[in-house]
N, C-alpha and C positions, 0 to 999 in steps of 0.2 A: 367374731372369730370364725374361721372356716372349719376348724377341727379336722376330723378325718374325712369329711365329705368333700373337701376341695372347694373349688369355686362354684358359685351358684350360676344358674342359667342366665340370669339377668346380667351378672358381672361378665360372663363370656360374651354376651351379646353387645355389651358396652365396648369391650375390647375389640371385637370384630368391627364395630361401627367406627371406632377410632382409627383402626388400620385402614379401613376403606377410605376414610376422609383424608388421611395422610397420602395414600396412594393417588387419590383424585387430584390432590394439590401437586404432587411430585411429577406425575406423568407429563403435563404440559411443559414443565421445566426441562425434562429430559428431551422432549420433542423439539424444544426451541434452543437447546444447548448449542447445536451446530450453527444456528442462525446468529446467536449472540456472539459466538467466538469470532465471527467475521464482522458483524455490525459494529461492535465496540472499537476494534482497530480501525475500521473505516471512518469512524467518527474522529479518531486521533489523526488519521491521515488528512481528513478534511480540515481539521484545526491547523495542521502544519501548512496546508495550502493557503488558508486564510491569513496565517501569519506572514507567509511569503508575499501575498498581495498587499497586505497592510504595510509591510516594510518598504515595498517598492513605492507605494504612494506617499508615505510619510517621509522617507529618506530621499526621495527623488533619484532612485538608482534601480538598476535592474536587479532582480533577485531570482534565484533558481532553486527549484525543488528537484532533487536528484535521487535516483534509485540505482544502485549497482546491478548490473545485469549478470546473467549466468555465463556469459561468454568472456570469462576472465580466468586468470590463474591467481589464486589467493593463498595466504598462509592458512594453516589449520584454524587459527583463531578467527580470521576474517572471513572465511568461507560462508559463515552463517549470515553475513551481510547480503550475499547474492540473492536478489529477488525478495529480500525480507527487511531491508533497512532503508531509511530515507533521511535526508538532511536538507537544510535550507542554507544557501550561500548568497552572498551579495557581491556585485561587481563594484570595485572601488576606484576604477579609472574611467568613469563615465565620459570624460572629455575625449577619449580615444577609441570609442566603440561605435559601431553602426550595426545595422541588421545583418551584415555579412561577416561580422566578427565572430570567429569560432570561440567556443567555450574555453579552450585551452589557451587562447590569446588574451583572455581577460585577466585582470588582477582581481583576486577574489579573497573573501574572508568568510569563515563559517559563522552563520548566525545561530545555529543550533548544533547540538551534538548529534551523533548518529542515533536514531531511534529504531528499534527493531520490533517487527511484528511478532505476536505470540507464536510459540512452536506450532507448526502445522498450517500456518497461514502464509500465503505467498502472493506476490504480485503476478499477474498473468503477463507473459512476455511474448505470446504468439503474435504473428503479424496482424491477425484479425481476432477480435474478441467475440465471445458468444455468450449472450445472456438474455433473459426475459424480464421485462418490466410491465406490469399491468396486463399480463397475458400476451404481450406482443414480443416476438423474438427480434433480437438485434444482432448484427455482426459487422460492426464498424471497424475501420482500420485502427490499429493500436499505434497512433502517431508518435506517442512518446518513446516507444521502443523501436520504431522503424529505422531511425537514424541516431543511434546513441552518440553521445559526446565523449570526450576523453578527459578524465579528471583524476583526482587523488582521494584516497580514503583518509588521509592524515590531516587533521585540523592544523597540525604544525606546518604542513606544506600544502596549503590549499590550491596553489598554482601548479602542483605536480600533475603528471599525466600517467597514463598506463592502464587506467581502469575505465572500461566502457560503462556509461551510465545513461539511463533514460532520463530525460530532462524536460521540465516545463518551466518556461521563463515568463516572469511578470515584468511589465514595463511600468513606469511611473503613472501612466494614465489608467492602470488597473487591468489592461488587456493581457491575455495569456497567449503565449506562442510556443511552438516547438521547432526544433532544428530539422530542416528538410534535406540536409546534405550540402547546401550551399548558402543558406541564409535562415534567419528566424522568420517563420511564416505562420499564418493563422490557419493551418490545415485543421479541419474539424469535421465532425459528423453532425450535420444539421445544427451547426453552431456550438457543438460541444467537443471537448477533448476528454477522453475517458481513461480512468485507471481501474482495473478490475482486481479485487481481492478474492481469493478462493481457498477453501480448506478441503476440497475433494481430491487432492493429490498431494504427493510429497516427493522430494528429491533426495536421493542418497548421496551425501558428499563422499568423495574418495580422493586419495592422493598420498603424497609424502613430502616431508620437508617444507619447502616454500611453494609447492605446486599442488594446490587442492582445487577441485572443481565440483560442480554439481552434475550428477548423472541425469539420465532422461527422466522426465516426469512420470511418476507411477500413479495411475488412476485408482481412486478409492471408490468403494460402493456408497460411502457416506460422506457428508460434508456439504457445504453450501458456498455460494458466491454472491458478491454484491459489487456494485459499481459506484465509484466516486467520479462525478462528472463536473467539469469546469467549463463555463461559458467563455469562449475565447474573447468575445468582445467586451464583456464586463468583468470577467475573472471571478464571478461568483461560483460557489460550490454547492452541490447537492449530492445526496446519497440515494441510490436507487432503492426502491421498495419492492 
């Protein structure tokens, strides 16, 4: 018992040592928190891209990975999908399509529901990306967003139009393509098509009724980014380190 003398010096030293140990364990976790909140969703995006490729190869049909852009007018409910959601669709009229067939001229079905990135994480929509991997700076064209396609947010109306979307298309041979404005082409940066996820900015939605949009990107002092890269020729996916 401690009685009126309180804690002993040894007990206080043990408590201080335990606090120091907990702090030593917690600090790296806080330092890496920003990294993890981008890397985990990047893994989920990579999984969806692999699903799109697998479906294209197994089903022998074109599949599309799509992202709603910020250049749209949304309902208040759907505005959170802009630059933050993605889905996989499949073309169901393969007998009537070619490399020049527009996205809105295909008959489509949703293979997945809309999946949304965590709060504060967005896809980069700039014409050029900016990231560093292995100490090397990169600034490739953001081909998926350069020529958005016209689609629908509603799984009940997959052939609808009106929403601009970035799109990566997989063919049954496993290759990955983007729309260049007139056809599906293998535009790439050194053989890769990139998608960048970042948490160092945010967009303030605004509007009323059926017309909601994202404001300009607001740069933050904290946050990280990472890149999900797809090889156009084989369709394989990797995440930048």
